[in-house]
All heavy atoms as an XYZ file, in Angstrom:
839
protein
N     105.503     97.358    112.944
C     106.875     97.785    112.920
C     107.422     97.976    114.314
O     106.698     97.910    115.301
N     108.649     98.256    114.388
C     109.337     98.505    115.645
C     109.605     99.989    115.775
O     110.588    100.503    115.239
C     110.656     97.703    115.695
C     110.493     96.184    115.451
C     111.855     95.542    115.264
C     109.750     95.561    116.604
N     108.722    100.685    116.493
C     108.828    102.130    116.610
C     110.120    102.519    117.353
O     110.579    101.819    118.229
C     107.597    102.708    117.301
C     106.366    102.565    116.454
C     105.464    101.524    116.648
C     106.144    103.448    115.407
C     104.352    101.370    115.844
C     105.028    103.296    114.579
C     104.143    102.287    114.801
O     103.061    102.128    113.979
N     110.652    103.666    116.979
C     111.905    104.118    117.545
C     111.704    104.909    118.841
O     112.677    105.184    119.538
C     112.635    104.996    116.531
N     110.485    105.283    119.137
C     110.225    106.044    120.359
C     110.931    107.385    120.319
O     110.850    108.094    119.329
N     111.644    107.717    121.363
C     112.312    109.008    121.466
C     113.605    109.081    120.666
O     114.206    110.135    120.542
C     112.588    109.334    122.926
N     114.019    107.963    120.072
C     115.246    107.951    119.274
C     115.047    108.805    118.034
O     113.979    108.777    117.428
C     115.582    106.503    118.845
O     115.630    105.676    119.993
C     116.906    106.442    118.119
N     116.045    109.539    117.652
C     115.967    110.339    116.440
C     115.884    109.401    115.232
O     116.787    108.617    114.972
C     117.187    111.247    116.336
C     117.110    112.263    115.244
C     118.280    113.214    115.325
C     118.145    114.233    114.218
N     119.254    115.165    114.232
N     114.781    109.479    114.488
C     114.553    108.549    113.392
C     115.540    108.710    112.239
O     115.762    107.771    111.493
C     113.131    108.643    112.844
O     112.870    109.976    112.383
C     112.113    108.278    113.918
N     116.150    109.897    112.116
C     117.113    110.066    111.036
C     118.408    109.263    111.270
O     119.232    109.131    110.382
C     117.455    111.554    110.860
O     118.032    112.064    112.024
N     118.516    108.669    112.458
C     119.656    107.782    112.753
C     119.540    106.434    112.051
O     120.481    105.663    112.026
C     119.805    107.542    114.253
C     120.221    108.795    115.009
O     120.772    109.720    114.441
N     119.947    108.805    116.300
N     118.369    106.157    111.501
C     118.105    104.875    110.863
C     118.162    105.025    109.347
O     117.603    105.957    108.781
C     116.717    104.331    111.249
C     116.612    103.999    112.713
C     116.201    104.966    113.612
C     116.928    102.740    113.164
C     116.103    104.666    114.972
C     116.812    102.429    114.514
C     116.391    103.398    115.415
N     118.830    104.096    108.690
C     118.867    104.109    107.225
C     117.515    103.679    106.672
O     116.685    103.083    107.382
C     119.952    103.141    106.731
O     119.568    101.809    106.991
N     117.299    103.942    105.404
C     116.085    103.493    104.748
C     115.960    101.969    104.811
O     114.894    101.419    105.087
C     116.071    103.967    103.277
C     114.841    103.610    102.461
C     113.576    104.210    103.083
C     115.012    104.081    101.021
N     117.067    101.279    104.616
C     117.082     99.823    104.688
C     116.669     99.317    106.058
O     115.841     98.407    106.190
C     118.483     99.296    104.320
C     118.594     97.799    104.289
C     117.884     97.157    103.105
O     117.542     97.832    102.119
O     117.677     95.935    103.172
N     117.209     99.925    107.125
C     116.851     99.534    108.495
C     115.371     99.823    108.772
O     114.672     98.991    109.363
C     117.725    100.249    109.511
C     117.351     99.968    110.947
C     117.554     98.524    111.378
O     118.274     97.744    110.707
O     116.957     98.127    112.417
N     114.916    100.979    108.331
C     113.481    101.332    108.511
C     112.588    100.287    107.852
O     111.627     99.818    108.445
C     113.198    102.728    107.999
N     112.908     99.927    106.627
C     112.081     98.965    105.895
C     112.176     97.561    106.523
O     111.174     96.864    106.587
C     112.444     98.971    104.430
C     111.948    100.274    103.802
C     112.111    100.332    102.331
N     111.483    101.568    101.846
C     111.651    102.055    100.637
N     112.409    101.411     99.767
N     111.066    103.168    100.287
N     113.337     97.171    107.000
C     113.450     95.905    107.716
C     112.581     95.892    108.963
O     112.094     94.841    109.377
C     114.904     95.612    108.071
C     115.668     95.022    106.920
O     115.140     94.239    106.139
N     116.921     95.402    106.782
N     112.423     97.075    109.578
C     111.605     97.173    110.781
C     110.113     97.336    110.459
O     109.293     97.419    111.365
C     112.080     98.349    111.640
C     113.466     98.086    112.233
C     114.013     99.313    112.919
N     113.258     99.672    114.099
C     113.781     99.847    115.296
N     115.086     99.701    115.491
N     113.005    100.189    116.301
N     109.742     97.439    109.167
C     108.353     97.509    108.770
C     107.846     98.887    108.436
O     106.636     99.109    108.476
N     108.720     99.805    108.095
C     108.322    101.179    107.814
C     108.700    101.564    106.389
O     109.720    101.108    105.869
C     108.989    102.169    108.786
C     108.618    101.877    110.211
C     109.409    101.050    110.995
C     107.460    102.384    110.753
C     109.078    100.757    112.302
C     107.092    102.090    112.058
C     107.902    101.268    112.836
N     107.910    102.405    105.766
C     108.202    102.869    104.431
C     109.485    103.708    104.433
O     110.324    103.558    103.564
C     107.027    103.650    103.828
C     107.302    104.049    102.442
C     107.635    105.294    101.979
C     107.336    103.178    101.298
N     107.832    105.263    100.614
C     107.677    103.974    100.179
C     107.130    101.822    101.097
C     107.797    103.435     98.890
C     107.246    101.314     99.825
C     107.564    102.105     98.749
N     109.569    104.627    105.375
C     110.794    105.414    105.544
C     110.968    105.681    107.028
O     110.053    105.503    107.821
C     110.810    106.682    104.703
C     109.648    107.626    104.905
C     109.710    108.725    103.833
N     108.669    109.707    104.046
C     108.859    110.873    104.661
N     110.048    111.200    105.113
N     107.868    111.698    104.814
N     112.136    106.113    107.427
C     112.463    106.197    108.848
C     111.560    107.155    109.628
O     111.286    106.905    110.808
C     113.929    106.552    109.050
O     114.219    107.808    108.486
N     111.065    108.194    109.013
C     110.184    109.124    109.729
C     108.937    108.414    110.246
O     108.399    108.791    111.301
C     109.821    110.336    108.865
C     109.064    111.361    109.634
C     109.708    112.170    110.568
C     107.702    111.544    109.465
C     109.027    113.110    111.299
C     107.008    112.486    110.180
C     107.674    113.275    111.093
O     106.983    114.213    111.825
N     108.499    107.399    109.561
C     107.329    106.640    109.994
C     107.538    105.904    111.315
O     106.581    105.491    111.974
N     108.786    105.777    111.747
C     109.099    105.108    112.995
C     108.768    105.961    114.206
O     108.827    105.502    115.333
C     110.602    104.746    113.013
C     110.961    103.759    111.935
S     112.760    103.559    111.745
C     113.166    102.803    113.293
N     108.389    107.226    113.978
C     108.099    108.145    115.064
C     106.924    107.664    115.914
O     107.024    107.605    117.131
C     107.793    109.550    114.489
O     108.873    109.952    113.653
C     107.572    110.564    115.587
N     105.801    107.365    115.274
C     104.605    106.919    115.974
C     103.618    106.332    114.950
O     103.869    106.355    113.760
C     103.962    108.073    116.778
C     103.601    109.261    115.901
O     102.994    109.115    114.848
N     103.995    110.452    116.309
N     102.489    105.835    115.439
C     101.521    105.174    114.553
C     100.967    106.115    113.489
O     100.738    105.706    112.350
C     100.368    104.565    115.349
C     100.751    103.324    116.118
C     100.863    103.613    117.619
O     100.669    104.762    118.048
O     101.197    102.670    118.355
N     100.712    107.362    113.878
C     100.142    108.320    112.903
C     101.112    108.573    111.766
O     100.702    108.573    110.589
C      99.777    109.634    113.613
N     102.382    108.794    112.069
C     103.384    109.030    111.026
C     103.651    107.767    110.214
O     103.924    107.818    109.017
C     104.668    109.592    111.623
C     104.501    110.946    112.268
C     103.945    112.031    111.357
O     103.944    111.884    110.119
O     103.489    113.049    111.897
N     103.587    106.620    110.864
C     103.727    105.346    110.185
C     102.645    105.219    109.125
O     102.931    104.942    107.950
C     103.627    104.243    111.236
C     103.852    102.847    110.677
O     104.295    102.703    109.535
O     103.570    101.890    111.424
N     101.407    105.443    109.489
C     100.275    105.361    108.567
C     100.436    106.412    107.462
O     100.218    106.127    106.281
C      98.953    105.558    109.324
C      97.745    105.346    108.477
C      97.236    104.089    108.270
C      97.087    106.432    107.885
C      96.120    103.880    107.490
C      95.974    106.242    107.110
C      95.468    104.961    106.904
N     100.814    107.622    107.843
C     100.931    108.717    106.888
C     102.041    108.456    105.849
O     101.847    108.716    104.658
C     101.212    110.027    107.598
N     103.167    107.937    106.275
C     104.249    107.702    105.317
C     103.941    106.557    104.369
O     104.318    106.612    103.213
C     105.613    107.475    106.024
O     105.502    106.389    106.944
C     106.088    108.711    106.750
N     103.200    105.577    104.854
C     102.799    104.485    103.946
C     101.721    104.996    102.970
O     101.757    104.665    101.788
C     102.286    103.278    104.717
C     102.192    101.977    103.933
C     103.489    101.644    103.206
C     101.804    100.838    104.832
N     100.841    105.842    103.441
C      99.856    106.465    102.543
C     100.540    107.333    101.511
O     100.165    107.331    100.330
C      98.822    107.269    103.371
O      98.147    106.370    104.265
C      97.822    107.941    102.462
N     101.589    108.035    101.936
C     102.393    108.837    100.996
C     102.945    107.967     99.884
O     102.959    108.381     98.719
C     103.530    109.498    101.749
C     104.541    110.191    100.893
C     105.814    110.577    101.654
O     106.104    110.010    102.714
O     106.516    111.467    101.136
N     103.348    106.776    100.209
C     103.900    105.847     99.201
C     102.842    105.477     98.177
O     103.126    105.389     96.967
C     104.451    104.601     99.869
N     101.601    105.303     98.603
C     100.517    104.969     97.658
C     100.313    106.080     96.629
O      99.971    105.791     95.484
C      99.199    104.708     98.408
C      99.091    103.346     98.999
C      99.149    103.168    100.378
C      98.914    102.219     98.208
C      99.028    101.898    100.939
C      98.779    100.965     98.765
C      98.867    100.818    100.134
N     100.502    107.315     97.004
C     100.245    108.403     96.072
C     101.488    108.845     95.317
O     101.389    109.616     94.365
C      99.571    109.616     96.763
C      98.241    109.230     97.363
C     100.465    110.258     97.782
N     102.663    108.354     95.707
C     103.882    108.767     95.009
C     104.559    107.616     94.242
O     105.535    107.869     93.547
C     104.869    109.402     95.968
O     105.267    108.503     96.988
N     104.052    106.420     94.372
C     104.629    105.250     93.698
C     103.559    104.524     92.896
O     102.411    104.422     93.342
C     105.194    104.253     94.700
S     106.468    104.877     95.760
N     103.950    104.011     91.759
C     103.005    103.175     91.023
C     102.805    101.866     91.812
O     103.637    101.509     92.663
C     103.541    102.858     89.625
O     104.664    101.992     89.702
N     101.760    101.163     91.490
C     101.486     99.874     92.142
C     102.710     98.945     91.966
O     103.152     98.293     92.918
C     100.255     99.222     91.525
C      99.950     97.831     92.085
C      98.817     97.110     91.336
N      97.624     97.883     91.257
C      96.577     97.805     92.074
N      96.618     96.925     93.061
N      95.525     98.537     91.922
N     103.228     98.895     90.758
C     104.356     97.999     90.469
C     105.570     98.366     91.295
O     106.252     97.483     91.852
C     104.687     98.050     88.973
C     103.620     97.496     88.073
C     102.446     98.467     87.873
O     102.585     99.697     88.094
O     101.356     97.980     87.534
N     105.896     99.657     91.369
C     107.055    100.110     92.160
C     106.868     99.742     93.634
O     107.793     99.225     94.260
C     107.236    101.615     92.054
C     107.717    102.117     90.731
C     107.721    103.625     90.654
O     106.685    104.252     90.972
O     108.760    104.187     90.277
N     105.694    100.023     94.140
C     105.449     99.784     95.561
C     105.483     98.300     95.893
O     106.102     97.896     96.878
C     104.110    100.401     95.965
C     103.901    100.445     97.454
S     102.488    101.465     97.858
C     102.594    101.394     99.633
N     104.835     97.489     95.078
C     104.817     96.059     95.345
C     106.212     95.445     95.242
O     106.556     94.531     95.997
C     103.850     95.334     94.398
C     102.385     95.636     94.654
C     101.501     94.950     93.607
C     101.962     95.204     96.055
N     107.002     95.964     94.316
C     108.376     95.449     94.188
C     109.190     95.763     95.443
O     109.913     94.916     95.941
C     109.051     96.109     92.961
C     110.342     95.464     92.553
C     111.537     95.998     93.335
O     111.599     97.188     93.625
O     112.395     95.180     93.686
N     108.982     96.945     96.006
C     109.709     97.323     97.231
C     109.201     96.531     98.429
O     109.976     95.934     99.168
C     109.612     98.832     97.460
C     110.387     99.586     96.378
C     110.140     99.199     98.864
C     110.149    101.080     96.331
N     107.891     96.525     98.660
C     107.381     95.874     99.871
C     107.597     94.370     99.857
O     107.717     93.768    100.922
C     105.884     96.200    100.156
C     105.671     97.684    100.313
C     104.959     95.619     99.131
N     107.710     93.759     98.672
C     107.899     92.306     98.611
C     109.245     91.891     99.185
O     109.444     90.723     99.511
C     107.777     91.822     97.180
O     108.863     92.252     96.382
N     110.174     92.824     99.349
C     111.497     92.506     99.889
C     111.551     92.530    101.409
O     112.563     92.118    101.998
C     112.549     93.489     99.343
C     112.792     93.318     97.859
C     113.892     94.245     97.412
N     113.274     95.386     96.745
C     113.829     96.593     96.664
N     114.997     96.826     97.196
N     113.209     97.550     96.012
N     110.492     93.010    102.063
C     110.509     93.196    103.520
C     109.216     92.643    104.100
O     108.140     93.216    103.925
C     110.616     94.692    103.853
C     111.782     95.363    103.186
C     111.618     96.014    101.969
C     113.054     95.335    103.762
C     112.680     96.633    101.344
C     114.123     95.944    103.139
C     113.940     96.586    101.933
O     115.006     97.189    101.302
N     109.298     91.546    104.826
C     108.112     90.854    105.340
C     107.242     91.770    106.199
O     106.035     91.840    106.008
C     108.535     89.612    106.150
O     109.317     88.765    105.318
C     107.328     88.866    106.660
N     107.848     92.480    107.145
C     107.067     93.351    108.010
C     106.389     94.466    107.216
O     105.237     94.801    107.462
C     107.936     93.962    109.106
C     108.319     93.006    110.176
C     109.093     93.701    111.271
N     109.373     92.814    112.363
C     110.576     92.671    112.913
N     111.591     93.394    112.515
N     110.744     91.811    113.885
N     107.118     95.048    106.287
C     106.542     96.112    105.469
C     105.447     95.577    104.570
O     104.409     96.218    104.385
C     107.640     96.782    104.627
C     107.214     97.985    103.813
C     106.607     99.085    104.695
C     108.409     98.527    103.044
N     105.615     94.388    104.035
C     104.576     93.770    103.204
C     103.304     93.524    104.006
O     102.201     93.770    103.535
C     105.093     92.480    102.584
C     104.120     91.884    101.579
C     104.728     90.692    100.858
O     105.589     89.998    101.412
O     104.329     90.466     99.712
N     103.465     93.047    105.220
C     102.292     92.827    106.092
C     101.560     94.133    106.352
O     100.332     94.185    106.334
C     102.712     92.149    107.381
C     103.159     90.730    107.161
O     102.834     90.094    106.186
N     103.965     90.223    108.094
N     102.320     95.175    106.629
C     101.728     96.486    106.909
C     101.049     97.042    105.665
O      99.956     97.609    105.730
C     102.776     97.470    107.429
C     102.161     98.730    107.973
C     103.200     99.602    108.584
C     103.762     98.949    109.833
N     104.843     99.698    110.432
N     101.682     96.873    104.508
C     101.099     97.274    103.230
C      99.699     96.652    103.086
O      98.730     97.310    102.734
C     101.997     96.856    102.078
C     101.276     96.822    100.744
C     101.152     97.976     99.985
C     100.703     95.648    100.264
C     100.460     97.952     98.766
C     100.015     95.610     99.076
C      99.905     96.776     98.311
O      99.215     96.738     97.136
N      99.616     95.336    103.349
C      98.341     94.631    103.217
C      97.279     95.207    104.150
O      96.097     95.336    103.788
C      98.522     93.138    103.471
C      99.301     92.451    102.370
C      99.602     91.014    102.708
C     100.462     90.337    101.678
N     100.829     88.969    102.048
N      97.686     95.554    105.379
C      96.739     96.138    106.339
C      96.237     97.492    105.885
O      95.025     97.778    105.913
C      97.385     96.277    107.730
C      97.648     94.973    108.483
C      98.502     95.266    109.716
C      96.332     94.328    108.881
N      97.153     98.347    105.443
C      96.734     99.704    105.022
C      95.952     99.634    103.723
O      94.943    100.334    103.574
C      97.987    100.633    104.917
C      97.603    101.986    104.338
C      98.629    100.803    106.263
N      96.393     98.807    102.798
C      95.638     98.629    101.554
C      94.225     98.154    101.844
O      93.244     98.694    101.338
C      96.360     97.620    100.642
C      95.670     97.423     99.317
C      95.804     98.376     98.303
C      94.867     96.307     99.085
C      95.156     98.209     97.091
C      94.233     96.129     97.880
C      94.386     97.083     96.876
O      93.729     96.924     95.678
N      94.097     97.164    102.732
C      92.770     96.656    103.130
C      91.929     97.719    103.799
O      90.714     97.786    103.581
N      92.547     98.559    104.604
C      91.824     99.654    105.271
C      91.158    100.551    104.232
O      89.970    100.863    104.326
C      92.777    100.461    106.151
C      92.192    101.723    106.691
C      91.359    101.697    107.815
C      92.427    102.958    106.091
C      90.782    102.856    108.317
C      91.872    104.114    106.579
C      91.050    104.060    107.674
O      90.506    105.221    108.164
N      91.936    100.975    103.226
C      91.371    101.841    102.189
C      90.339    101.134    101.350
O      89.314    101.706    100.989
C      92.496    102.419    101.304
C      93.197    103.570    101.953
C      94.529    103.446    102.373
C      92.584    104.802    102.139
C      95.179    104.498    102.973
C      93.216    105.860    102.736
C      94.518    105.708    103.173
O      95.172    106.767    103.762
N      90.611     99.853    100.999
C      89.641     99.101    100.192
C      88.299     98.954    100.933
O      87.262     99.030    100.300
C      90.207     97.731     99.825
C      91.300     97.772     98.788
C      90.837     98.321     97.451
C      90.081     97.259     96.686
N      89.704     97.680     95.332
N      88.351     98.770    102.255
C      87.099     98.692    103.045
C      86.338    100.003    103.001
O      85.135    100.007    103.220
C      87.400     98.302    104.483
C      87.742     96.836    104.607
O      87.344     96.003    103.774
N      88.489     96.492    105.649
N      87.018    101.087    102.731
C      86.352    102.398    102.593
C      85.868    102.622    101.152
O      85.298    103.669    100.843
C      87.302    103.535    102.981
C      87.737    103.597    104.449
C      88.791    104.692    104.633
C      86.541    103.833    105.351
N      86.134    101.664    100.273
C      85.742    101.798     98.870
C      86.759    102.561     98.030
O      86.423    103.061     96.963
N      87.999    102.666     98.522
C      89.052    103.406     97.815
C      90.188    102.447     97.466
O      90.665    101.716     98.322
C      89.613    104.528     98.736
C      88.517    105.487     99.151
C      90.789    105.235     98.079
C      88.915    106.425    100.284
N      90.584    102.477     96.208
C      91.799    101.751     95.828
C      92.919    102.756     95.908
O      93.011    103.657     95.060
C      91.694    101.175     94.421
C      92.908    100.352     94.037
O      94.004    100.586     94.612
O      92.780     99.511     93.141
N      93.796    102.671     96.905
C      94.827    103.690     97.071
C      95.790    103.776     95.911
O      96.367    104.831     95.654
C      95.551    103.297     98.358
C      95.234    101.847     98.543
C      93.900    101.615     97.926
N      95.922    102.703     95.143
C      96.798    102.751     93.972
C      96.196    103.618     92.860
O      96.930    104.206     92.068
C      97.098    101.354     93.444
C      97.986    100.584     94.348
N      99.287    100.907     94.566
C      97.739     99.474     95.072
C      99.823    100.051     95.413
N      98.913     99.164     95.737
N      94.891    103.737     92.827
C      94.241    104.607     91.849
C      94.510    106.067     92.166
O      94.512    106.920     91.261
C      92.741    104.322     91.775
C      92.409    102.965     91.192
C      92.958    102.776     89.782
O      92.838    103.719     88.951
O      93.506    101.698     89.509
N      94.737    106.390     93.433
C      95.066    107.774     93.819
C      96.353    108.217     93.118
O      96.484    109.367     92.715
C      95.204    107.912     95.331
C      93.951    107.698     96.134
C      94.280    107.694     97.614
C      92.899    108.723     95.808
N      97.313    107.308     93.004
C      98.559    107.630     92.311
C      98.292    108.102     90.880
O      98.788    109.138     90.449
C      99.499    106.402     92.307
C     100.651    106.551     91.350
C     101.763    107.311     91.689
C     100.606    105.945     90.096
C     102.826    107.468     90.800
C     101.679    106.100     89.220
C     102.768    106.854     89.578
O     103.803    107.010     88.697
N      97.483    107.338     90.138
C      97.204    107.684     88.748
C      96.411    108.992     88.644
O      96.668    109.800     87.754
C      96.452    106.537     88.065
C      97.279    105.304     87.966
N      98.382    105.207     87.166
C      97.186    104.122     88.638
C      98.938    104.011     87.310
N      98.234    103.333     88.203
N      95.487    109.168     89.561
C      94.707    110.416     89.571
C      95.609    111.618     89.790
O      95.576    112.605     89.044
C      93.649    110.338     90.693
C      92.892    111.622     90.911
C      91.808    111.938     90.124
C      93.272    112.501     91.913
C      91.109    113.115     90.318
C      92.583    113.678     92.134
C      91.521    113.987     91.323
O      90.837    115.166     91.511
N      96.489    111.529     90.788
C      97.392    112.636     91.093
C      98.471    112.809     90.023
O      98.874    113.917     89.703
C      98.017    112.445     92.447
C      97.070    112.567     93.639
C      97.741    112.173     94.925
C      96.498    113.973     93.709
N      98.935    111.720     89.456
C      99.965    111.784     88.403
C      99.459    112.594     87.230
O     100.201    113.429     86.680
C     100.356    110.382     87.975
C     101.496    110.345     86.959
C     101.928    108.922     86.735
C     102.970    108.706     85.681
N     103.800    109.736     85.228
N      98.218    112.411     86.836
C      97.649    113.172     85.724
C      97.651    114.671     86.055
O      97.892    115.492     85.193
C      96.244    112.705     85.407
C      96.202    111.349     84.717
C      94.818    111.025     84.180
N      93.789    110.969     85.196
C      93.481    109.891     85.905
N      94.137    108.747     85.726
N      92.507    109.922     86.805
N      97.399    115.015     87.313
C      97.390    116.433     87.711
C      98.799    116.983     87.841
O      99.083    118.119     87.477
C      96.615    116.624     89.009
C      95.146    116.879     88.727
C      94.294    115.719     89.129
N      92.930    115.875     88.654
C      92.397    115.028     87.768
N      93.096    114.049     87.282
N      91.159    115.169     87.385
N      99.722    116.171     88.381
C     101.127    116.602     88.512
C     101.724    116.935     87.136
O     102.523    117.839     86.998
C     101.980    115.520     89.181
C     101.780    115.393     90.646
C     101.561    116.391     91.547
C     101.784    114.182     91.399
N     101.425    115.867     92.830
C     101.564    114.518     92.754
C     101.949    112.830     91.075
C     101.505    113.557     93.768
C     101.898    111.908     92.075
C     101.679    112.255     93.410
N     101.345    116.153     86.151
C     101.894    116.361     84.816
C     101.492    117.725     84.240
O     102.154    118.225     83.342
C     101.444    115.234     83.892
C     102.130    113.928     84.219
C     101.534    112.726     83.496
O     100.455    112.853     82.897
O     102.159    111.647     83.557
N     100.441    118.330     84.767
C      99.992    119.647     84.301
C     100.655    120.783     85.063
O     100.522    121.942     84.668
C      98.478    119.745     84.446
C      97.740    118.776     83.545
C      96.247    118.864     83.741
C      95.563    117.819     82.872
N      94.118    117.834     83.047
N     101.375    120.457     86.121
C     102.034    121.490     86.929
C     103.436    121.751     86.433
O     104.088    120.861     85.880
C     102.086    121.050     88.402
C     100.741    120.833     89.098
C     100.949    120.248     90.483
C      99.967    122.149     89.196
N     103.955    122.960     86.695
C     105.333    123.244     86.267
C     106.409    122.540     87.122
O     107.563    122.471     86.719
C     105.452    124.749     86.418
C     104.406    125.124     87.409
C     103.304    124.106     87.274
N     106.010    121.987     88.256
C     106.985    121.293     89.098
C     106.996    119.811     88.746
O     106.059    119.294     88.141
C     106.620    121.443     90.596
O     105.298    120.934     90.796
C     106.660    122.894     91.015
N     108.023    119.151     89.175
C     108.130    117.707     88.919
C     107.284    116.935     89.894
O     107.081    117.340     91.018
C     109.581    117.272     89.041
C     110.469    117.918     88.008
C     111.899    117.518     88.081
N     112.219    116.593     89.167
C     113.422    116.420     89.631
N     114.421    117.107     89.184
N     113.662    115.566     90.601
N     106.826    115.763     89.443
C     106.059    114.894     90.321
C     106.962    114.261     91.367
O     108.165    114.118     91.154
C     105.330    113.829     89.514
C     106.257    112.842     88.853
C     105.506    111.846     87.999
O     105.109    112.237     86.894
O     105.355    110.722     88.444
N     106.392    113.853     92.514
C     107.207    113.212     93.540
C     107.760    111.869     93.044
O     107.182    111.263     92.167
C     106.228    112.975     94.686
C     104.942    113.559     94.274
C     105.022    114.015     92.878
N     108.872    111.488     93.601
C     109.483    110.224     93.227
C     109.214    109.177     94.287
O     109.136    109.485     95.463
C     110.983    110.401     93.087
C     111.375    111.262     91.898
C     112.839    111.346     91.763
C     113.167    112.241     90.562
N     114.561    112.531     90.425
N     109.083    107.963     93.838
C     108.930    106.855     94.745
C     110.261    106.589     95.436
O     111.281    106.448     94.781
C     108.494    105.610     93.958
S     108.170    104.166     94.955
N     110.244    106.607     96.751
C     111.476    106.383     97.523
C     111.852    104.906     97.507
O     111.077    104.057     97.646
C     111.311    106.842     98.957
C     111.082    108.331     99.130
C     110.809    108.636    100.608
C     112.270    109.112     98.662
């Protein structure tokens, strides 16, 4: 992606962030936040929702593949984390997170 550096990331729309290869604008801050916000998407979106979104943005889709591969190399399917957490969220009195 194209990191924003010292620029305030809230100045970027979600559409602009995704065109630049980020899940959301906060990920444009640095590599750590970039990785964290994409990981957040794995646990807050179903596989179908996430793939539908990333398929619209070439840079984001490429990054998705890299992060997905990183977790798979560790023996973790990050999409399974969503289902695991969803079952637990359903038992809590608060609402589950929404896929952005």
